[in-house]
C-alpha positions in Angstrom: 2.0 -6.3 -7.7 4.3 -7.8 -5.0 7.8 -6.3 -4.8 10.7 -7.6 -2.9 12.8 -4.4 -2.0 16.7 -5.0 -1.0 19.1 -2.3 0.6 22.7 -2.8 1.1 24.2 0.8 0.5 26.1 0.9 3.8 25.6 -1.0 6.9 22.1 -1.8 7.5 21.1 -5.3 5.9 17.3 -5.0 4.9 14.8 -6.3 2.7 10.8 -5.4 2.7 7.7 -6.8 0.8 5.2 -4.1 -1.0 1.8 -5.5 -1.8 -0.1 -3.3 -4.3 1.7 -0.4 -2.3 0.9 -1.8 0.9 4.0 -2.3 3.3 3.8 -6.1 4.5 7.1 -6.3 6.1 10.1 -4.2 6.5 13.4 -6.1 8.1 16.4 -4.1 9.2 19.4 -6.0 10.3 22.1 -3.9 12.1 25.6 -4.7 11.7 27.0 -4.3 15.5 30.5 -4.9 14.4 31.1 -1.4 13.5 30.5 0.1 17.0 33.9 -1.0 18.3 35.4 1.3 15.5 33.4 4.2 16.0 32.1 4.3 12.1 31.5 1.7 9.3 34.5 -0.2 8.0 33.6 -0.9 4.4 35.4 -4.4 4.2 33.5 -5.3 7.2 30.3 -4.1 5.7 30.3 -5.9 2.9 31.2 -9.2 4.4 28.3 -8.5 7.1 25.9 -8.3 4.2 26.6 -11.7 2.8 26.1 -13.1 6.0 22.9 -11.5 6.7 21.2 -10.9 3.4 19.4 -14.4 2.9 18.1 -14.3 6.3 16.7 -11.0 6.0 14.9 -11.7 2.7 13.6 -14.9 4.3 12.2 -13.0 7.4 10.6 -10.5 5.3 8.9 -13.0 2.9 7.7 -15.0 6.2 6.3 -11.8 8.0 4.7 -10.8 4.9 2.9 -14.2 4.4 4.5 -14.3 0.7 6.5 -16.9 -0.9 9.1 -16.4 -3.8 6.9 -17.8 -6.3 4.4 -15.0 -5.3 6.8 -12.1 -6.2 6.3 -9.9 -9.3 9.7 -8.1 -9.2 12.6 -7.1 -7.2 13.9 -3.5 -6.3 17.2 -3.0 -5.2 19.8 -0.5 -4.6 22.4 0.0 -7.3 24.0 3.2 -5.6 25.1 5.6 -4.3 27.0 3.7 -1.2 29.8 1.5 -0.5 30.5 -0.2 -3.6 31.5 -3.5 -1.9 28.1 -3.4 0.1 25.9 -2.5 -3.0 27.3 -5.3 -4.9 26.1 -7.9 -2.4 22.3 -6.8 -2.5 22.5 -6.2 -6.5 23.7 -9.5 -7.0 21.4 -11.2 -4.8 18.5 -9.5 -6.5 20.0 -10.4 -9.9 20.0 -14.1 -8.9 16.5 -14.2 -7.8 15.3 -12.3 -10.7 17.2 -15.1 -12.9 16.0 -17.9 -10.7 12.5 -16.7 -10.5 12.0 -15.5 -14.2 10.8 -12.0 -12.9 12.3 -8.6 -13.5 14.3 -6.6 -11.3 14.8 -2.8 -11.0 17.8 -1.0 -9.7 17.0 2.1 -7.6 18.8 4.9 -6.8 19.3 5.0 -2.9 18.8 8.9 -2.9 15.3 8.5 -4.8 14.6 5.5 -2.4 14.8 8.2 0.7 12.5 10.6 -1.0 10.2 7.6 -1.8 10.1 7.1 1.9 7.2 9.5 1.9 5.0 7.9 0.1 5.3 4.5 2.1 2.8 5.7 4.9 -0.2 8.1 4.3 -0.8 11.0 3.7 1.3 11.2 0.9 3.1 14.6 -0.4 2.0 16.2 -3.8 4.3 17.1 -6.3 6.1 19.5 -6.7 7.9 19.9 -3.4 11.1 20.6 -1.8 12.8 17.8 -0.2 15.9 18.0 2.3 17.8 14.5 2.4 20.1 14.7 5.2 22.2 11.4 6.3 25.3 10.2 6.9 26.5 10.3 3.4 24.2 12.9 1.8 22.8 16.5 2.5 21.0 17.9 -0.3 18.1 20.2 -1.3 15.8 18.7 -4.0 13.3 20.3 -6.1 10.9 17.2 -6.9 8.9 18.6 -9.8 7.3 15.1 -10.7 8.2 11.3 -9.9 11.4 10.6 -11.7 12.4 14.5 -12.3 14.4 16.2 -9.6 16.4 19.4 -9.8 19.2 19.6 -7.1 19.1 22.9 -5.4 21.9 22.5 -2.9 24.5 20.2 -1.9 27.0 19.9 1.1 30.6 20.9 0.1 32.2 18.8 2.7 30.6 16.9 5.8 27.4 15.6 5.2 25.1 16.4 8.2 24.9 12.9 9.7 28.7 12.4 9.2 29.2 15.7 11.4 27.3 13.9 14.1 29.3 10.9 13.9 32.6 12.7 14.3 31.2 14.9 17.0 29.8 12.0 18.8 33.4 10.5 18.5 34.9 13.8 20.1 32.6 13.7 23.0 32.9 10.1 23.6 29.5 9.2 23.0 29.9 5.9 20.9 28.4 5.0 17.2 26.1 5.7 15.5 26.5 9.3 16.5 23.2 10.7 15.5 21.0 8.9 18.2 24.0 9.4 20.5 24.0 13.3 20.5 20.4 13.3 20.4 20.2 11.1 23.9 23.4 13.4 25.3 21.9 16.7 24.5 18.2 16.0 25.9 17.7 18.4 28.7 20.7 20.7 27.5 20.9 24.3 27.1 20.8 24.8 23.2 22.4 28.2 23.5 25.2 27.1 25.8 27.7 27.4 23.2 27.1 29.6 20.1 28.7 27.2 17.5 28.8 28.5 13.8 26.1 28.4 11.3 28.1 28.1 7.9 27.2 29.5 4.4 23.9 31.4 5.4 24.0 33.8 2.6 20.4 34.4 1.5 20.7 32.9 -1.9 23.1 30.1 -1.2 21.7 26.6 -0.7 24.7 24.7 -0.4 25.8 23.4 3.0 29.2 23.1 4.9 29.3 21.1 8.5 33.3 20.9 8.8 33.3 24.4 10.6 30.9 23.4 13.3 32.6 20.1 13.8 36.1 22.0 14.0 34.3 24.5 16.5 33.1 21.5 18.9 36.8 20.2 18.8 38.3 23.4 19.6 35.7 23.9 22.6 36.7 20.3 23.8 40.1 21.0 23.8 40.1 24.4 25.9 38.0 22.7 28.8 39.0 20.1 31.1 37.5 16.4 31.2 35.5 17.3 34.2 34.0 20.4 32.7 33.3 18.3 29.6 31.4 15.7 31.8 29.6 18.4 33.7 28.6 20.2 30.3 27.8 17.4 27.9 24.1 17.8 27.5 24.5 21.5 26.8 27.5 20.9 24.4 25.7 18.3 22.5 22.5 20.3 22.6 24.3 23.4 21.4 26.0 21.4 18.4 22.6 19.6 17.5 20.8 23.2 17.2 23.5 24.8 15.3 23.0 22.0 12.5 19.2 21.9 12.7 19.2 25.7 12.5 21.0 25.4 9.2 18.9 22.7 7.8 15.8 24.5 8.4 16.8 27.7 7.4 18.1 26.7 4.1 15.1 24.5 3.2 12.4 27.5 4.2 14.8 29.7 1.9 14.3 27.2 -0.9 10.7 27.0 -0.5 10.4 30.7 -0.5 12.5 31.1 -3.9 10.7 28.6 -5.7 7.4 29.1 -4.2 6.7 25.8 -3.1 4.6 25.1 -0.1 5.3 21.7 0.6 8.4 20.6 2.5 9.3 17.0 2.4 12.3 15.4 5.1 14.2 12.5 4.4 17.3 10.5 5.3 18.6 9.2 8.5 18.8 12.9 10.2 15.2 13.1 9.5 14.8 11.0 12.8 16.4 13.6 14.8 13.4 14.7 17.4 14.9 18.4 17.5 15.0 18.8 13.8 11.3 17.3 13.4 10.0 19.6 16.1 11.8 22.7 14.8 10.5 21.9 11.0 6.9 21.6 12.3 7.2 24.6 14.1 8.5 26.7 11.3 6.3 25.2 8.7 3.1 25.9 10.4 4.3 29.4 11.2 4.4 29.6 7.6 1.4 27.7 6.4 3.5 25.5 4.5 2.5 21.6 4.7 5.5 19.3 6.2 5.9 15.8 5.7 8.3 13.4 7.3 8.5 9.4 7.5 8.2 7.6 10.7 11.8 7.4 12.3 12.1 3.6 11.1 11.7 4.7 7.3 14.2 7.6 7.6 17.2 5.2 8.3 18.6 3.1 5.3 15.4 0.6 4.8 14.1 -1.7 1.9 10.5 -0.3 2.1 11.8 3.1 0.6 13.5 1.0 -2.2 10.4 -1.1 -2.7 8.2 2.0 -3.1 10.6 3.6 -5.6 10.9 0.4 -7.3 6.5 0.4 -7.8 6.9 3.8 -9.6 9.6 2.2 -12.0 7.8 -1.1 -12.3 4.5 0.8 -13.1 6.8 2.5 -16.1 8.2 -0.6 -16.9 11.7 0.6 -16.5 13.2 -2.9 -15.8 17.0 -3.1 -15.5 19.2 -5.3 -17.7 21.7 -8.1 -16.0 24.7 -5.7 -17.0 23.6 -3.0 -14.4 26.8 -2.5 -12.1 27.3 -0.9 -8.6 27.6 2.8 -8.6 29.2 4.2 -5.7 28.8 7.8 -6.9 25.6 7.6 -8.5 24.0 11.1 -8.9 20.2 11.7 -8.5 
């Protein structure tokens, strides 16, 4: 079974080829146009997808040494995400499916992130607790079996990745914010400023990151530009640590509450080194098993969509051509 994966939910234009479960290629085209605006501009994103999607697919097929005629199916994101962006990938998938006479399957982008942990071995075993943290989502999921998920907690305001982007703009670090804050905080004192850790009640599994973002804003306003330059490393490290503390502690609480010994990390924020290192430390301490994809599989990519699609193809859960983009699709 050779599957072409397509991912266009936000600002990465991605295509990948999965051959009997083995990743043969994973092409990710970055839309640099958004850097000048400090964030993703939806209209620009959809236009860039139109320019980049066919070259990305061609590059993925070439790298995998596969032709269109060898494909058995196409897996494509149909939500959640920016509706204009999702439509581009979805319509290309439908066109290829119709032209080649092969089935296509719409994949939930969030489920794709979860399945990123099944691209490279070792794989987690169901059931497990999964933290999905990205620019648009921060969720705790109890994955009971493939296709059966219980949402344990959500962010009530900003997603973790969104908070990183906004704080990066406050500090003048540029876009994308996650890597910029991580780089700026390297070598800084993580305890230099004690930023708030919100909603840390023992039985509460929801998240809130608007408070820590606002706390950074107030701190920056009360110091001079010279102090900001001098203390940048420690301010960035302190903010990063505040977010990491909440993500890790909430996930551990969920694992304890549901008596689950496997913890899985997914989403763009999962590429953050401080977060990965802290999870490694805390899970070893409790003798939990911890899984996290390679950094390239944490950010939006088509390999994870192809892998989730493989599960759906095996179940013959094909999509109809009437399938539409769903910007607010739930897991």
